[in-house]
NUKE-527051 format. One line per 4 residues: number of its first residue (from 1); for each residue y, x, z of C-alpha. Coordinates in nm, 2 decimals, m for minus. Layout:
# residues N
NUM> Y/X/Z ~ ...
END
This chain:
# residues 421
1> m3.80/2.28/4.16 ~ m3.52/2.47/3.98 ~ m3.46/2.83/4.08 ~ m3.12/2.76/4.22
5> m3.26/2.51/4.47 ~ m3.52/2.75/4.62 ~ m3.46/2.95/4.94 ~ m3.67/3.22/5.09
9> m3.60/3.37/5.43 ~ m3.79/3.64/5.63 ~ m3.73/3.72/6.00 ~ m3.91/3.89/6.29
13> m3.97/3.67/6.59 ~ m4.13/3.77/6.92 ~ m4.35/3.49/7.06 ~ m4.50/3.48/7.41
17> m4.85/3.38/7.49 ~ m4.90/3.01/7.52 ~ m4.69/2.73/7.36 ~ m4.36/2.82/7.19
21> m4.09/2.60/7.03 ~ m3.91/2.74/6.73 ~ m3.58/2.58/6.61 ~ m3.44/2.65/6.26
25> m3.07/2.64/6.19 ~ m2.87/2.74/5.88 ~ m2.52/2.75/5.75 ~ m2.47/2.56/5.53
29> m2.72/2.30/5.64 ~ m3.04/2.30/5.43 ~ m3.18/1.96/5.33 ~ m3.54/2.04/5.43
33> m3.80/2.31/5.49 ~ m4.12/2.24/5.30 ~ m4.32/2.56/5.38 ~ m4.35/2.79/5.68
37> m4.57/3.09/5.71 ~ m4.64/3.30/6.02 ~ m4.77/3.65/5.98 ~ m4.90/3.83/6.29
41> m4.78/4.19/6.31 ~ m4.92/4.47/6.52 ~ m4.66/4.68/6.70 ~ m4.78/4.99/6.51
45> m4.73/4.83/6.16 ~ m4.43/4.61/6.23 ~ m4.17/4.86/6.13 ~ m4.36/4.95/5.80
49> m4.39/4.58/5.71 ~ m4.02/4.51/5.78 ~ m3.92/4.81/5.56 ~ m4.14/4.68/5.28
53> m3.98/4.34/5.31 ~ m3.64/4.49/5.29 ~ m3.73/4.68/4.97 ~ m3.86/4.36/4.82
57> m3.54/4.18/4.91 ~ m3.33/4.45/4.74 ~ m3.55/4.44/4.43 ~ m3.52/4.06/4.41
61> m3.14/4.08/4.44 ~ m3.13/4.34/4.17 ~ m3.34/4.13/3.93 ~ m3.13/3.82/4.00
65> m2.81/4.01/3.90 ~ m2.97/4.15/3.58 ~ m3.12/3.82/3.48 ~ m2.97/3.70/3.15
69> m2.75/3.40/3.18 ~ m2.93/3.08/3.06 ~ m2.77/2.89/2.78 ~ m2.68/2.53/2.88
73> m2.63/2.22/2.68 ~ m2.56/1.86/2.76 ~ m2.87/1.64/2.69 ~ m2.97/1.29/2.74
77> m3.23/1.20/3.00 ~ m3.42/0.87/3.01 ~ m3.26/0.63/3.26 ~ m3.40/0.31/3.40
81> m3.61/0.16/3.12 ~ m3.56/m0.21/3.08 ~ m3.47/m0.48/2.83 ~ m3.11/m0.59/2.81
85> m2.98/m0.95/2.81 ~ m2.76/m1.08/2.54 ~ m2.39/m1.06/2.63 ~ m2.27/m1.41/2.54
89> m1.94/m1.38/2.35 ~ m1.94/m1.01/2.43 ~ m1.90/m1.06/2.80 ~ m2.12/m0.87/3.05
93> m2.04/m1.14/3.30 ~ m2.20/m1.41/3.09 ~ m2.56/m1.31/3.02 ~ m2.81/m1.49/2.80
97> m3.18/m1.43/2.74 ~ m3.33/m1.08/2.75 ~ m3.42/m0.93/2.42 ~ m3.72/m0.69/2.38
101> m3.64/m0.34/2.26 ~ m3.71/m0.30/1.89 ~ m3.55/m0.20/1.56 ~ m3.34/m0.43/1.34
105> m3.59/m0.62/1.13 ~ m3.29/m0.75/0.92 ~ m3.27/m0.41/0.75 ~ m3.64/m0.32/0.71
109> m3.81/m0.66/0.71 ~ m4.13/m0.53/0.88 ~ m4.23/m0.43/1.22 ~ m4.46/m0.14/1.15
113> m4.66/0.07/1.40 ~ m4.41/0.35/1.36 ~ m4.14/0.17/1.55 ~ m4.34/0.01/1.83
117> m4.20/0.08/2.17 ~ m4.43/0.13/2.47 ~ m4.36/m0.02/2.81 ~ m4.27/0.33/2.95
121> m4.05/0.43/2.66 ~ m3.68/0.36/2.62 ~ m3.71/0.35/2.24 ~ m3.48/0.64/2.16
125> m3.76/0.83/1.97 ~ m3.85/0.52/1.77 ~ m3.48/0.46/1.69 ~ m3.45/0.81/1.55
129> m3.76/0.76/1.33 ~ m3.63/0.42/1.21 ~ m3.29/0.57/1.12 ~ m3.44/0.85/0.91
133> m3.72/0.65/0.74 ~ m3.61/0.57/0.39 ~ m3.91/0.34/0.31 ~ m3.94/0.12/0.62
137> m3.63/0.20/0.82 ~ m3.26/0.25/0.77 ~ m3.29/0.60/0.62 ~ m3.14/0.49/0.28
141> m2.83/0.36/0.45 ~ m2.80/0.67/0.67 ~ m2.82/0.90/0.37 ~ m2.54/0.70/0.20
145> m2.32/0.75/0.50 ~ m2.39/1.13/0.51 ~ m2.33/1.20/0.14 ~ m2.01/0.99/0.15
149> m1.87/1.19/0.43 ~ m1.96/1.52/0.27 ~ m1.81/1.41/m0.06 ~ m1.49/1.31/0.13
153> m1.47/1.65/0.30 ~ m1.48/1.83/m0.03 ~ m1.25/1.61/m0.24 ~ m1.02/1.47/0.03
157> m1.12/1.12/m0.08 ~ m1.46/0.96/0.00 ~ m1.65/0.74/m0.24 ~ m1.62/0.47/0.03
161> m1.27/0.50/0.17 ~ m1.37/0.36/0.51 ~ m1.63/0.62/0.63 ~ m1.67/0.44/0.96
165> m1.71/0.09/0.82 ~ m1.97/0.00/0.56 ~ m1.95/m0.37/0.64 ~ m1.77/m0.66/0.49
169> m1.44/m0.55/0.64 ~ m1.48/m0.20/0.49 ~ m1.39/m0.08/0.14 ~ m1.63/m0.10/m0.16
173> m1.75/0.22/m0.31 ~ m1.55/0.34/m0.62 ~ m1.87/0.48/m0.77 ~ m2.17/0.29/m0.63
177> m2.42/0.45/m0.88 ~ m2.30/0.80/m0.79 ~ m2.33/0.72/m0.42 ~ m2.69/0.60/m0.47
181> m2.78/0.90/m0.68 ~ m2.65/1.15/m0.43 ~ m2.83/0.96/m0.14 ~ m3.15/0.96/m0.33
185> m3.13/1.33/m0.42 ~ m3.04/1.41/m0.06 ~ m3.35/1.23/0.07 ~ m3.57/1.38/m0.20
189> m3.46/1.73/m0.12 ~ m3.56/1.69/0.25 ~ m3.22/1.59/0.39 ~ m3.09/1.94/0.31
193> m2.71/1.96/0.35 ~ m2.71/2.30/0.18 ~ m2.86/2.15/m0.13 ~ m2.61/1.86/m0.12
197> m2.32/2.10/m0.09 ~ m2.46/2.31/m0.38 ~ m2.50/2.00/m0.60 ~ m2.14/1.89/m0.54
201> m1.97/2.23/m0.57 ~ m2.16/2.31/m0.89 ~ m2.06/1.98/m1.06 ~ m1.80/1.96/m1.34
205> m1.61/1.71/m1.12 ~ m1.55/1.97/m0.85 ~ m1.45/2.24/m1.10 ~ m1.17/2.04/m1.27
209> m0.81/2.16/m1.27 ~ m0.58/2.05/m0.99 ~ m0.37/1.74/m1.03 ~ m0.07/1.63/m0.83
213> m0.21/1.29/m0.71 ~ m0.55/1.14/m0.64 ~ m0.72/0.96/m0.93 ~ m0.97/0.69/m0.84
217> m1.19/0.81/m1.13 ~ m1.18/1.16/m0.99 ~ m1.02/1.29/m1.30 ~ m0.89/1.62/m1.18
221> m0.90/1.78/m0.84 ~ m0.64/1.61/m0.62 ~ m0.40/1.86/m0.45 ~ m0.42/1.82/m0.07
225> m0.30/2.00/0.25 ~ m0.54/2.20/0.46 ~ m0.66/2.06/0.79 ~ m0.49/2.16/1.11
229> m0.78/2.39/1.21 ~ m0.78/2.56/0.87 ~ m0.40/2.63/0.89 ~ m0.43/2.79/1.24
233> m0.74/3.00/1.15 ~ m0.58/3.12/0.82 ~ m0.27/3.24/1.01 ~ m0.48/3.43/1.25
237> m0.70/3.57/0.97 ~ m0.40/3.71/0.78 ~ m0.27/3.86/1.10 ~ m0.60/4.04/1.15
241> m0.65/3.86/1.48 ~ m0.91/3.59/1.42 ~ m1.22/3.63/1.64 ~ m1.54/3.55/1.45
245> m1.77/3.59/1.74 ~ m1.95/3.29/1.88 ~ m1.74/3.11/2.13 ~ m1.75/3.19/2.50
249> m1.60/2.98/2.78 ~ m1.22/2.98/2.76 ~ m1.12/3.01/3.13 ~ m0.83/2.82/3.27
253> m0.83/2.50/3.06 ~ m0.78/2.19/3.29 ~ m0.90/1.87/3.13 ~ m0.95/1.64/3.44
257> m0.62/1.48/3.55 ~ m0.40/1.77/3.44 ~ m0.06/1.81/3.61 ~ 0.25/1.91/3.42
261> 0.19/2.28/3.52 ~ m0.17/2.24/3.39 ~ m0.06/2.11/3.06 ~ 0.19/2.40/3.01
265> m0.09/2.65/3.10 ~ m0.33/2.48/2.86 ~ m0.07/2.50/2.58 ~ m0.02/2.88/2.64
269> m0.40/2.94/2.65 ~ m0.44/2.76/2.32 ~ m0.15/2.97/2.17 ~ m0.29/3.30/2.29
273> m0.65/3.24/2.20 ~ m0.79/3.42/1.90 ~ m1.10/3.21/1.88 ~ m1.17/2.99/1.58
277> m1.02/2.64/1.61 ~ m1.36/2.48/1.61 ~ m1.43/2.65/1.95 ~ m1.10/2.55/2.12
281> m1.15/2.30/2.40 ~ m0.99/1.96/2.33 ~ m0.80/1.80/2.62 ~ m0.82/1.43/2.52
285> m0.51/1.33/2.71 ~ m0.30/1.61/2.57 ~ m0.41/1.79/2.25 ~ m0.27/2.12/2.13
289> 0.08/2.03/1.99 ~ 0.05/2.28/1.69 ~ m0.26/2.09/1.58 ~ m0.13/1.74/1.64
293> 0.17/1.80/1.41 ~ m0.07/1.86/1.12 ~ m0.26/1.53/1.18 ~ m0.53/1.65/1.42
297> m0.72/1.33/1.49 ~ m0.70/1.12/1.81 ~ m0.95/1.27/2.05 ~ m1.02/0.95/2.24
301> m1.19/0.76/1.96 ~ m1.41/0.81/1.65 ~ m1.20/0.90/1.34 ~ m1.38/0.88/1.01
305> m1.07/0.96/0.80 ~ m0.77/1.16/0.91 ~ m0.41/1.05/0.85 ~ m0.20/1.24/0.60
309> 0.16/1.27/0.69 ~ 0.46/1.47/0.56 ~ 0.73/1.47/0.82 ~ 1.04/1.68/0.90
313> 0.89/1.82/1.23 ~ 0.62/1.99/1.03 ~ 0.88/2.18/0.82 ~ 1.08/2.27/1.14
317> 0.76/2.40/1.31 ~ 0.67/2.61/1.01 ~ 1.02/2.77/1.00 ~ 1.08/2.82/1.37
321> 0.75/2.83/1.56 ~ 0.70/3.16/1.75 ~ 0.33/3.15/1.69 ~ 0.36/3.14/1.32
325> 0.64/3.40/1.30 ~ 0.43/3.63/1.52 ~ 0.13/3.61/1.28 ~ 0.36/3.68/0.99
329> 0.49/4.00/1.15 ~ 0.14/4.11/1.23 ~ 0.02/4.05/0.87 ~ 0.25/4.34/0.75
333> 0.01/4.59/0.90 ~ m0.30/4.38/0.80 ~ m0.20/4.38/0.43 ~ m0.17/4.76/0.42
337> 0.20/4.78/0.34 ~ 0.34/5.14/0.35 ~ 0.68/5.30/0.33 ~ 0.56/5.55/0.06
341> 0.47/5.26/m0.18 ~ 0.73/5.09/m0.40 ~ 0.86/4.75/m0.31 ~ 0.69/4.60/m0.61
345> 0.36/4.74/m0.50 ~ 0.40/4.60/m0.15 ~ 0.49/4.26/m0.29 ~ 0.17/4.26/m0.49
349> m0.03/4.36/m0.18 ~ 0.12/4.06/0.01 ~ 0.04/3.81/m0.28 ~ m0.32/3.95/m0.30
353> m0.36/3.90/0.07 ~ m0.21/3.56/0.11 ~ m0.29/3.39/m0.22 ~ m0.57/3.60/m0.38
357> m0.37/3.66/m0.70 ~ m0.11/3.88/m0.86 ~ 0.25/3.76/m0.84 ~ 0.43/3.66/m1.16
361> 0.71/3.89/m1.28 ~ 0.98/3.65/m1.15 ~ 0.80/3.62/m0.81 ~ 0.78/3.99/m0.78
365> 1.15/4.04/m0.86 ~ 1.25/3.77/m0.61 ~ 1.04/3.94/m0.34 ~ 1.20/4.28/m0.40
369> 1.55/4.13/m0.39 ~ 1.47/3.93/m0.07 ~ 1.35/4.24/0.12 ~ 1.64/4.45/0.01
373> 1.91/4.19/0.09 ~ 1.74/4.13/0.43 ~ 1.74/4.50/0.51 ~ 2.11/4.53/0.41
377> 2.21/4.24/0.64 ~ 2.02/4.40/0.93 ~ 2.17/4.74/0.86 ~ 2.53/4.60/0.85
381> 2.46/4.44/1.19 ~ 2.34/4.77/1.33 ~ 2.63/4.97/1.19 ~ 2.88/4.73/1.36
385> 2.71/4.80/1.69 ~ 2.81/5.09/1.92 ~ 2.48/5.28/1.88 ~ 2.48/5.65/1.80
389> 2.35/5.79/1.47 ~ 2.03/5.91/1.64 ~ 1.97/5.56/1.76 ~ 2.03/5.40/1.42
393> 1.74/5.59/1.24 ~ 1.46/5.41/1.43 ~ 1.65/5.08/1.40 ~ 1.66/5.12/1.02
397> 1.28/5.16/1.01 ~ 1.25/4.86/1.24 ~ 1.47/4.67/1.00 ~ 1.24/4.74/0.71
401> 0.94/4.62/0.91 ~ 1.12/4.30/1.01 ~ 1.23/4.24/0.65 ~ 0.87/4.25/0.53
405> 0.76/4.03/0.82 ~ 1.03/3.78/0.72 ~ 0.91/3.79/0.36 ~ 0.56/3.71/0.47
409> 0.69/3.43/0.69 ~ 0.87/3.29/0.39 ~ 0.56/3.29/0.17 ~ 0.36/3.13/0.46
413> 0.60/2.83/0.44 ~ 0.53/2.76/0.08 ~ 0.31/2.47/m0.05 ~ 0.07/2.72/m0.21
417> m0.02/2.85/0.13 ~ m0.07/2.51/0.30 ~ m0.23/2.32/0.01 ~ m0.57/2.34/m0.16
421> m0.54/2.40/m0.53
END
């Protein structure tokens, strides 16, 4: 029995000689009592025993509060084990003959003892073995599916452009020999994803220069935009706010039948969270709007390949979104900009932080001019106000900070920031 379903209660009860009737009541009502123990106490030792019981109860309570929280995960339990009837024309209302549980002999062509299913087994274990057996099962096909997806994640274009469909209605592989080679090496190296990543990223194909458009022959690395999760995480990283710690539970997210107020609260919790995007909870009925504008996939279905769109609302979001502008302002401190450094040096610090490179001479000059003109426009606005001279001094310092924040925001709207080169 699980610990949270066990109860233990002690009490002192005075019984008279002869027959006694004891009635148990509890709030809330317990389902049953499976054990009862009566201990006879002498009047001389009763007080000592009760004190000892009290000390034990306090110790138990102390240990319960200090007990580490158990990690929980959703798992699959065996349900009712039975064979399933054929659904004629796909209808569960029109059933045909029952079919015994076994693997698809169409793919492997042999029964084999490895895949035999016992009467008291559902067949899940045998299915897993069949899917990963490259000799007698479907391991070869599974390996092709895996390497195709990994290739697509790295290059933005898979060898089979329909990752969820390898059937007749799917696309043919552009490089079938390459797909077979990678699948064979993947199996030979013990299904190691690390080895597969290393093989792809150390290839001459991956290390080619960037080209503007995708080439079916993979001649050049096709320029493509970052995924929605990468964009959000990069913004938080440059602002010095990204939380790398493993995810804990994000309290307050409502996913079951959310009301209008719940959706607004969910949106605010997503915007204020510093966790990596992979740890953010996904509300299927209403995904985080910042992510959906950058082609975050539909959460109610399996998506093998994300859409790629370039629409005006993306540009409007980049220019006007409070979240993005807030991260740009915070990045000024994160990049180490200082008032005692020259404007040219501060521009170089920003380029190193955002793009990992030095600015060109023309870029450096444009950055210096941008900051100076922005400061001048803010100072003119302050001088036209009715503030005293003493109040203008801190405002001038604030204007400089705002100017550098605006410059960071401007660079964060460029294609170099949003696209993989």
